[in-house]
C-alpha positions in Angstrom: -24.2 -22.5 9.1 -23.9 -22.3 12.9 -22.3 -19.2 14.5 -19.0 -21.1 15.3 -18.6 -22.1 11.7 -19.5 -18.7 10.5 -16.9 -17.1 12.8 -14.2 -19.6 11.6 -15.1 -19.0 8.0 -14.8 -15.2 8.4 -11.5 -15.6 10.1 -10.2 -17.8 7.3 -11.5 -15.3 4.7 -9.7 -12.4 6.4 -6.4 -14.2 5.7 -7.2 -14.5 2.0 -9.0 -11.2 1.5 -7.5 -8.0 0.4 -7.8 -5.3 3.1 -10.5 -2.7 2.6 -8.3 0.0 4.1 -4.7 0.3 5.3 -3.6 3.3 7.4 0.2 3.6 7.8 0.9 6.0 10.7 4.7 5.5 10.7 7.3 3.0 9.5 6.5 1.1 12.7 2.7 1.2 13.0 -0.2 0.5 10.8 -3.9 -0.4 11.0 -5.4 -2.8 8.5 -9.2 -3.0 8.1 -11.4 -5.6 6.6 -15.2 -5.1 6.3 -18.1 -7.3 5.5 -20.0 -6.8 2.2 -22.9 -5.4 4.2 -20.7 -2.7 5.9 -22.2 0.8 5.4 -19.3 3.0 6.6 -16.5 3.6 9.0 -18.9 3.8 12.0 -20.6 0.4 11.2 -19.5 -2.2 13.8 -18.7 -4.8 11.1 -15.0 -4.4 10.8 -12.1 -6.7 11.5 -9.1 -4.6 12.5 -5.5 -5.5 12.9 -2.8 -3.4 14.4 0.6 -4.2 13.0 3.6 -3.0 15.0 7.2 -3.4 13.7 10.1 -3.6 16.2 13.7 -3.4 15.1 16.0 -5.7 17.1 19.5 -4.9 18.2 20.9 -7.1 15.5 19.0 -5.1 12.8 16.4 -7.7 12.2 12.7 -6.8 12.5 9.7 -8.3 14.1 6.1 -7.6 13.2 3.5 -8.1 15.9 -0.2 -8.4 14.8 -2.8 -7.8 17.4 -6.6 -7.5 17.3 -9.1 -5.5 19.4 -9.6 -7.4 22.7 -7.4 -10.1 21.2 -10.2 -11.4 19.1 -10.4 -11.8 15.3 -14.0 -10.7 14.9 -15.9 -8.5 12.6 -17.4 -6.5 15.4 -15.5 -3.2 15.6 -15.9 0.3 14.1 -13.0 1.4 11.9 -13.5 4.9 13.3 -12.6 3.6 16.8 -9.3 1.8 15.8 -6.9 4.2 17.6 -8.8 4.0 20.9 -9.3 0.2 21.0 -7.3 -2.1 23.4 -5.3 -4.6 21.3 -4.1 -8.1 22.3 -2.8 -11.3 20.7 -5.5 -13.5 19.2 -6.8 -16.5 21.2 -4.9 -18.9 18.9 -1.6 -17.4 19.8 -2.4 -17.4 23.6 -3.4 -21.1 23.5 -0.2 -22.1 21.6 2.3 -20.2 23.6 
């Protein structure tokens, strides 16, 4: 399998895979982590991390924003770095907006 197909397969699997860890910091912010089967710990750079931020609108409805480190859905981050990472929208969202 070539690297492009592998990356696509991993992205698809992350949508269907149960998270390895979920950290809820508040009612409005959480981090969700997925790791590869070969991951050896929180400092291993084989994590896919999502930051989920909830915003309450004036009409009482809510909006969840899901962002990824550097705006990329890749298994290349350390879970232990999640709070310091720079998050952005995924490339799919940027291309379609």
